[in-house]
C-alpha positions as CSV (number, residue, x, y, z in Angstrom):
1,X,-0.2,-0.1,-0.3
2,X,1.0,3.6,-0.1
3,X,1.4,4.1,3.7
4,X,4.3,1.5,3.9
5,X,2.3,-1.4,5.5
6,X,0.6,0.8,8.2
7,X,-2.8,0.4,8.9
8,X,-3.8,4.0,7.9
9,X,-4.7,5.2,10.8
10,X,-2.8,7.4,13.2
11,X,-3.6,8.6,17.0
12,X,-2.4,11.8,18.3
13,X,-2.6,13.3,21.8
14,X,-2.8,17.3,21.6
15,X,-3.0,17.2,25.5
16,X,-3.0,15.1,27.9
17,X,-2.8,15.6,32.1
18,X,-4.9,13.5,35.0
19,X,-8.1,15.5,34.0
20,X,-8.1,15.4,30.6
21,X,-6.9,14.0,27.8
22,X,-7.3,15.7,23.9
23,X,-7.0,13.2,20.9
24,X,-6.6,13.5,17.1
25,X,-7.1,10.9,14.9
26,X,-5.9,10.7,10.7
27,X,-7.0,8.4,8.5
28,X,-5.7,7.8,4.9
29,X,-8.5,6.1,2.6
30,X,-7.9,4.9,-1.1
31,X,-10.5,4.4,-3.2
32,X,-10.1,2.2,-5.8
33,X,-13.6,2.9,-7.0
34,X,-14.7,4.0,-10.7
35,X,-17.1,7.3,-9.1
36,X,-16.6,9.8,-6.7
37,X,-18.3,8.7,-3.6
38,X,-19.7,10.0,-0.5
39,X,-18.0,8.1,2.8
40,X,-19.1,8.5,6.8
41,X,-15.4,7.7,8.4
42,X,-16.5,7.1,12.0
43,X,-13.7,6.6,15.2
44,X,-15.2,5.3,18.7
45,X,-12.9,5.0,21.1
46,X,-13.6,2.6,24.0
47,X,-12.6,2.4,27.6
48,X,-10.6,-0.3,28.9
49,X,-13.9,-2.2,30.1
50,X,-14.8,-2.0,26.4
51,X,-17.4,0.9,26.9
52,X,-17.9,3.9,24.4
53,X,-16.3,7.1,26.0
54,X,-16.4,9.3,23.0
55,X,-17.4,9.3,19.1
56,X,-16.4,11.4,16.1
57,X,-17.6,11.2,12.5
58,X,-17.0,13.2,9.2
59,X,-18.6,13.1,5.8
60,X,-15.9,12.8,2.9
61,X,-16.4,13.1,-0.9
62,X,-13.8,10.3,-2.6
63,X,-13.0,10.8,-6.1
64,X,-11.8,7.3,-8.2
65,X,-8.4,6.1,-7.1
66,X,-7.7,9.1,-5.0
67,X,-5.7,8.8,-1.4
68,X,-7.1,11.4,1.0
69,X,-6.1,12.0,4.2
70,X,-8.9,12.8,6.6
71,X,-8.8,14.3,10.2
72,X,-10.9,13.9,13.0
73,X,-11.9,17.0,15.0
74,X,-10.2,17.1,18.6
75,X,-12.2,14.5,20.9
76,X,-11.8,15.1,24.8
77,X,-11.8,12.2,27.2
78,X,-12.5,13.6,30.7
79,X,-10.7,11.8,33.7
80,X,-8.4,9.6,31.5
81,X,-7.2,6.1,32.7
82,X,-3.8,6.4,32.3
83,X,-1.5,3.6,31.3
84,X,1.7,2.8,33.2
85,X,3.6,-0.3,33.6
86,X,2.3,-1.1,36.9
87,X,-1.5,-0.3,35.4
88,X,-1.8,-0.3,31.7
89,X,-5.0,0.7,30.8
90,X,-5.3,0.3,27.2
91,X,-7.8,2.1,25.6
92,X,-8.9,1.2,21.8
93,X,-10.1,3.6,18.3
94,X,-12.4,1.4,16.3
95,X,-12.3,3.4,13.1
96,X,-15.0,2.8,10.2
97,X,-16.0,3.9,6.7
98,X,-19.2,3.7,5.5
99,X,-20.4,3.8,2.0
100,X,-24.4,4.5,1.5
101,X,-24.8,3.6,4.8
102,X,-23.2,0.2,5.0
103,X,-19.9,-1.2,6.9
104,X,-17.1,-1.5,4.1
105,X,-14.3,-1.6,6.4
106,X,-13.3,-1.7,10.1
107,X,-9.7,-1.5,12.3
108,X,-8.9,-1.1,15.5
109,X,-5.6,0.5,17.2
110,X,-4.9,-0.1,21.0
111,X,-4.5,3.2,22.6
112,X,-2.5,4.1,26.0
113,X,-2.9,7.9,27.3
114,X,0.3,8.9,28.8
115,X,2.9,11.1,29.1
116,X,6.4,11.7,30.1
117,X,9.3,13.7,30.3
118,X,13.2,13.4,30.8
119,X,15.1,15.1,33.4
120,X,18.8,15.2,33.2
121,X,19.5,15.8,37.0
122,X,15.9,14.0,37.8
123,X,15.3,11.0,35.5
124,X,12.4,9.7,33.8
125,X,9.1,10.7,34.7
126,X,5.5,9.4,33.6
127,X,2.1,11.1,34.0
128,X,4.1,13.5,35.9
129,X,6.2,10.7,38.7
130,X,9.5,9.8,38.3
131,X,9.7,5.9,37.4
132,X,12.7,4.6,37.6
133,X,13.3,2.4,34.7
134,X,14.9,-1.0,34.9
135,X,15.1,-2.9,31.5
136,X,16.0,-5.9,29.8
137,X,16.7,-7.5,26.4
138,X,14.9,-10.1,24.6
139,X,15.5,-12.1,21.5
140,X,12.4,-14.6,20.3
141,X,14.3,-17.7,19.9
142,X,14.3,-20.7,21.5
143,X,16.1,-24.5,21.1
144,X,14.9,-26.2,18.0
145,X,12.4,-23.9,17.2
146,X,14.9,-20.4,16.5
147,X,12.4,-17.8,15.7
148,X,9.0,-19.5,15.2
149,X,7.6,-19.5,18.3
150,X,4.0,-20.1,19.4
151,X,2.0,-17.3,20.8
152,X,2.5,-19.0,24.2
153,X,6.2,-19.1,24.3
154,X,6.4,-15.0,23.8
155,X,3.5,-14.5,26.5
156,X,5.7,-16.7,29.2
157,X,8.9,-14.9,28.5
158,X,7.3,-11.3,28.7
159,X,5.2,-12.5,32.0
160,X,8.5,-13.7,33.4
161,X,10.2,-10.5,32.5
162,X,7.8,-8.4,34.4
163,X,7.9,-11.0,37.3
164,X,11.6,-10.4,37.5
165,X,11.3,-7.0,38.1
166,X,11.6,-4.9,34.8
167,X,9.4,-2.0,33.6
168,X,11.3,-1.4,30.5
169,X,12.1,-4.1,27.2
170,X,14.3,-3.4,24.8
171,X,13.1,-5.8,21.8
172,X,15.6,-7.4,19.4
173,X,16.5,-5.7,15.8
174,X,13.7,-7.6,14.0
175,X,10.0,-7.3,13.6
176,X,8.6,-8.7,16.5
177,X,6.0,-11.1,16.8
178,X,2.3,-9.1,16.9
179,X,1.9,-11.4,20.3
180,X,4.7,-9.9,21.9
181,X,3.8,-5.9,21.0
182,X,0.2,-7.1,22.7
């Protein structure tokens, strides 16, 4: 695809603190049709319990074989559940395309709401609180399996790393299995 393997949805924080999170979503749509189409683009944000907390949508016209960027209005989430290693709260963003009222495409992306900064004298801060980063590296290979691992081995590795007290993980120098990223 023209977007280098991405699923075409980009989620950005416009603002974030303990009281409020602002989100903007940018989506790329490619038409393979032969005519101009009226398209409805919808984004629904679901909280960690899968409950809808916000929704935004807009109508766009797409000409045949057009590659179009669509930006949402800013979405505000009050009192967001922040993401951290000890509280990995994940929202999800369900992006959908409707043509003539019919669902034609759906993409779901994870969304962790957090902010961070680094101070040369005081260290790393996550969500306004100091966090000592304790890290390790991981390669996804096992004897007699190489890189062809079943998901449960990836999950076991990450659980062992967390149980050993690490809160920061450097992944090795090749594309990781989606199970690791999840």
